[in-house]
C-alpha positions as CSV (number, residue, x, y, z in Angstrom):
1,X,-7.4,-67.3,20.3
2,X,-7.3,-63.5,19.6
3,X,-10.5,-61.6,20.0
4,X,-12.5,-60.9,16.8
5,X,-12.3,-57.3,15.5
6,X,-15.3,-55.3,14.5
7,X,-16.3,-55.9,10.9
8,X,-15.0,-53.4,8.4
9,X,-18.5,-52.9,7.0
10,X,-19.9,-52.0,10.5
11,X,-21.5,-48.6,10.8
12,X,-19.9,-45.4,11.7
13,X,-21.8,-45.4,15.0
14,X,-20.5,-48.9,15.8
15,X,-16.9,-47.9,15.0
16,X,-17.3,-44.8,17.3
17,X,-18.5,-47.1,20.1
18,X,-15.8,-49.7,19.4
19,X,-13.0,-47.1,19.3
20,X,-14.4,-45.5,22.5
21,X,-14.2,-48.8,24.3
22,X,-10.6,-49.3,23.1
23,X,-9.6,-45.8,24.3
24,X,-11.2,-46.4,27.6
25,X,-9.4,-49.6,28.1
26,X,-6.1,-48.0,27.2
27,X,-6.7,-45.3,29.8
28,X,-7.7,-47.9,32.4
29,X,-4.5,-49.9,31.8
30,X,-2.4,-46.7,32.1
31,X,-4.1,-45.8,35.4
32,X,-4.7,-49.2,37.1
33,X,-2.2,-51.8,35.8
34,X,0.6,-51.7,38.3
35,X,2.5,-54.3,36.3
36,X,3.4,-51.7,33.7
37,X,6.7,-49.8,34.1
38,X,6.8,-46.1,33.3
39,X,8.2,-46.6,29.8
40,X,5.3,-48.9,29.0
41,X,2.8,-46.5,30.6
42,X,4.2,-43.6,28.5
43,X,4.1,-45.6,25.3
44,X,0.5,-46.7,25.9
45,X,-0.6,-43.1,26.6
46,X,1.2,-41.9,23.4
47,X,-0.6,-44.5,21.3
48,X,-3.9,-43.7,22.9
49,X,-3.5,-40.0,21.9
50,X,-2.8,-41.0,18.3
51,X,-5.9,-43.2,18.2
52,X,-8.0,-40.6,20.0
53,X,-7.3,-38.1,17.3
54,X,-8.7,-40.4,14.6
55,X,-11.6,-41.4,16.9
56,X,-12.5,-37.7,17.3
57,X,-12.5,-37.2,13.5
58,X,-14.8,-40.2,13.0
59,X,-17.1,-38.9,15.8
60,X,-17.4,-35.5,14.1
61,X,-18.1,-37.1,10.6
62,X,-20.6,-39.6,12.1
63,X,-22.5,-37.0,14.0
64,X,-22.7,-34.8,10.9
65,X,-23.9,-37.7,8.7
66,X,-26.5,-38.8,11.3
67,X,-27.8,-35.3,11.8
68,X,-28.3,-34.9,8.0
69,X,-30.0,-38.3,7.8
70,X,-32.2,-37.6,10.7
71,X,-33.2,-34.3,9.2
72,X,-33.3,-33.5,5.5
73,X,-32.8,-37.0,4.3
74,X,-35.4,-38.6,6.5
75,X,-37.9,-35.9,5.5
76,X,-37.2,-36.4,1.8
77,X,-37.6,-40.2,2.1
78,X,-40.9,-39.7,4.0
79,X,-42.2,-37.4,1.4
80,X,-41.3,-39.8,-1.4
81,X,-43.0,-42.6,0.6
82,X,-46.2,-40.6,0.7
83,X,-46.0,-39.7,-3.0
84,X,-45.5,-43.4,-3.8
85,X,-48.5,-44.3,-1.6
86,X,-50.7,-41.7,-3.4
87,X,-49.7,-43.1,-6.8
88,X,-50.4,-46.6,-5.7
89,X,-53.8,-45.7,-4.3
90,X,-54.7,-43.8,-7.5
91,X,-53.6,-46.7,-9.6
92,X,-55.7,-49.1,-7.5
93,X,-58.7,-46.8,-8.1
94,X,-58.2,-46.9,-11.8
95,X,-57.8,-50.6,-11.8
96,X,-61.0,-51.1,-9.8
97,X,-63.0,-48.7,-12.0
98,X,-61.6,-50.3,-15.2
99,X,-62.7,-53.7,-14.0
100,X,-66.3,-52.5,-13.8
101,X,-66.1,-51.5,-17.5
102,X,-63.8,-54.3,-18.6
103,X,-65.5,-55.0,-22.0
104,X,-65.4,-51.3,-23.0
105,X,-61.8,-51.0,-21.9
106,X,-60.8,-54.1,-23.8
107,X,-62.4,-52.8,-27.0
108,X,-60.9,-49.3,-26.6
109,X,-57.3,-50.2,-25.8
110,X,-55.2,-52.9,-27.5
111,X,-54.2,-55.2,-24.6
112,X,-57.0,-53.8,-22.4
113,X,-56.3,-53.9,-18.7
114,X,-52.7,-54.9,-19.2
115,X,-52.1,-52.0,-21.5
116,X,-53.3,-49.6,-18.8
117,X,-50.8,-51.2,-16.4
118,X,-47.9,-51.0,-18.8
119,X,-47.9,-54.7,-19.2
120,X,-47.4,-55.2,-15.5
121,X,-49.6,-57.0,-13.0
122,X,-51.0,-54.6,-10.4
123,X,-48.9,-56.3,-7.7
124,X,-45.8,-55.5,-9.7
125,X,-46.8,-51.9,-10.2
126,X,-47.0,-51.4,-6.5
127,X,-43.5,-52.7,-6.0
128,X,-41.5,-50.8,-8.7
129,X,-39.2,-47.9,-7.7
130,X,-40.5,-44.4,-7.0
131,X,-39.3,-42.9,-10.2
132,X,-40.9,-45.7,-12.3
133,X,-44.1,-45.4,-10.2
134,X,-44.2,-41.7,-11.1
135,X,-43.7,-42.4,-14.8
136,X,-46.4,-45.1,-14.8
137,X,-48.9,-42.8,-13.1
138,X,-48.5,-40.2,-15.7
139,X,-48.6,-42.7,-18.6
140,X,-51.7,-44.4,-17.2
141,X,-53.4,-41.0,-16.6
142,X,-53.0,-40.3,-20.3
143,X,-54.5,-43.7,-21.3
144,X,-57.4,-43.2,-18.9
145,X,-58.1,-39.8,-20.5
146,X,-58.3,-41.5,-23.9
147,X,-61.1,-44.0,-22.8
148,X,-64.5,-43.4,-24.5
149,X,-67.2,-41.3,-22.8
150,X,-69.1,-44.6,-22.2
151,X,-66.7,-45.1,-19.3
152,X,-67.8,-42.5,-16.7
153,X,-65.5,-40.9,-14.1
154,X,-62.3,-41.1,-16.1
155,X,-61.4,-37.4,-15.8
156,X,-61.3,-37.5,-12.0
157,X,-59.3,-40.7,-12.0
158,X,-56.8,-39.4,-14.5
159,X,-56.5,-36.1,-12.6
160,X,-55.7,-38.0,-9.4
161,X,-53.0,-40.1,-11.2
162,X,-51.5,-37.1,-13.0
163,X,-51.3,-35.1,-9.8
164,X,-49.8,-37.9,-7.7
165,X,-47.3,-38.9,-10.5
166,X,-46.2,-35.3,-11.0
167,X,-45.7,-34.7,-7.3
168,X,-43.8,-37.9,-6.8
169,X,-41.5,-37.1,-9.8
170,X,-40.8,-33.7,-8.3
171,X,-39.9,-35.2,-5.0
172,X,-37.6,-37.8,-6.6
173,X,-35.9,-35.0,-8.7
174,X,-35.4,-32.9,-5.5
175,X,-33.8,-35.8,-3.7
176,X,-31.5,-36.5,-6.6
177,X,-30.6,-32.9,-7.3
178,X,-30.6,-31.3,-3.8
179,X,-30.5,-34.0,-1.1
180,X,-28.1,-36.6,-2.4
181,X,-25.4,-34.1,-3.4
182,X,-25.3,-33.0,0.2
183,X,-25.4,-36.6,1.6
184,X,-22.7,-38.2,-0.5
185,X,-19.7,-36.2,0.9
186,X,-21.0,-36.7,4.4
187,X,-21.1,-40.4,3.9
188,X,-17.7,-40.4,2.3
189,X,-16.3,-38.6,5.4
190,X,-17.6,-41.4,7.6
191,X,-16.1,-44.0,5.3
192,X,-12.8,-42.2,5.4
193,X,-13.0,-41.8,9.2
194,X,-13.6,-45.6,9.6
195,X,-10.6,-46.4,7.4
196,X,-8.3,-44.0,9.2
197,X,-9.4,-45.3,12.7
198,X,-8.8,-48.9,11.7
199,X,-5.4,-48.0,10.2
200,X,-4.4,-46.2,13.3
201,X,-5.3,-49.2,15.4
202,X,-3.4,-51.6,13.2
203,X,-0.4,-49.3,13.4
204,X,-0.7,-49.0,17.1
205,X,-0.8,-52.8,17.5
206,X,2.4,-53.1,15.4
207,X,4.3,-50.5,17.5
208,X,3.1,-51.9,20.8
209,X,4.5,-55.3,20.0
210,X,8.0,-54.0,20.8
211,X,6.8,-53.2,24.4
212,X,3.9,-55.6,25.1
213,X,2.8,-59.1,24.7
214,X,0.1,-60.2,22.2
215,X,-2.2,-61.1,25.1
216,X,-1.9,-57.5,26.4
217,X,-2.6,-56.0,23.0
218,X,-5.6,-58.3,22.7
219,X,-6.9,-57.1,26.0
220,X,-7.3,-53.6,24.6
221,X,-10.1,-54.7,22.4
222,X,-13.7,-55.4,23.5
223,X,-15.1,-58.9,23.2
224,X,-17.1,-59.3,19.9
225,X,-18.7,-62.7,19.1
226,X,-17.5,-63.9,15.7
227,X,-20.1,-63.4,13.1
228,X,-22.3,-61.3,15.4
229,X,-23.9,-58.0,14.4
230,X,-24.3,-57.1,18.0
231,X,-21.8,-54.2,17.7
232,X,-23.5,-52.9,14.6
233,X,-27.1,-52.4,15.8
234,X,-27.6,-48.9,14.6
235,X,-28.3,-48.0,11.0
236,X,-28.2,-44.3,10.4
237,X,-30.6,-44.1,7.4
238,X,-32.1,-47.6,7.0
239,X,-30.5,-47.9,3.5
240,X,-26.9,-48.4,4.2
241,X,-24.6,-49.4,7.1
242,X,-22.9,-46.1,7.7
């Protein structure tokens, strides 16, 4: 049975590693396999050079993508996570304070506590996306400001929500307008590099069949357990497999 090939949806890093193993095996055969004649040896080295060019392109694209993810993208995601946390904490504070004055809140606002939460349970508020979290924070801040003076401390609670929501929205906007436009082409380059490496390997296999057995061609590929993710153990950004 032929060895399983690396999944097409495996990461750029996994494909770089996989391609490197294949190239190393090609080189080892060319140097050590005394059963090869000179024509076979030359053919194998020629194919190795073609694959190596695609492998190098993928290495370059993957390194650039990882460097961006480890730098600007990771920083942006961390900032959004902090903004999201601050909104959540401010929302919890409003919820706790409103509970202390539930009767007044229920009289002042149609729907009472649920109206403050935008018809969401508190657990749901803390799980919505960052942009929606920012919107909810600003909306709830306006509602809190509208509560009667008989509910003390509303100004500080509203200010905290307004500030956290505004900051989070700014961070989300920055990621969408500045970070993502830089990240998308880098990711696309990795996708293209993966495709071209796999195409080169498939074409190599086809040409080698005129000089080598299927068993020999299969020997060029590393062992991968079927269905295993062992060759795809690095995720560059935690969000996608490239």
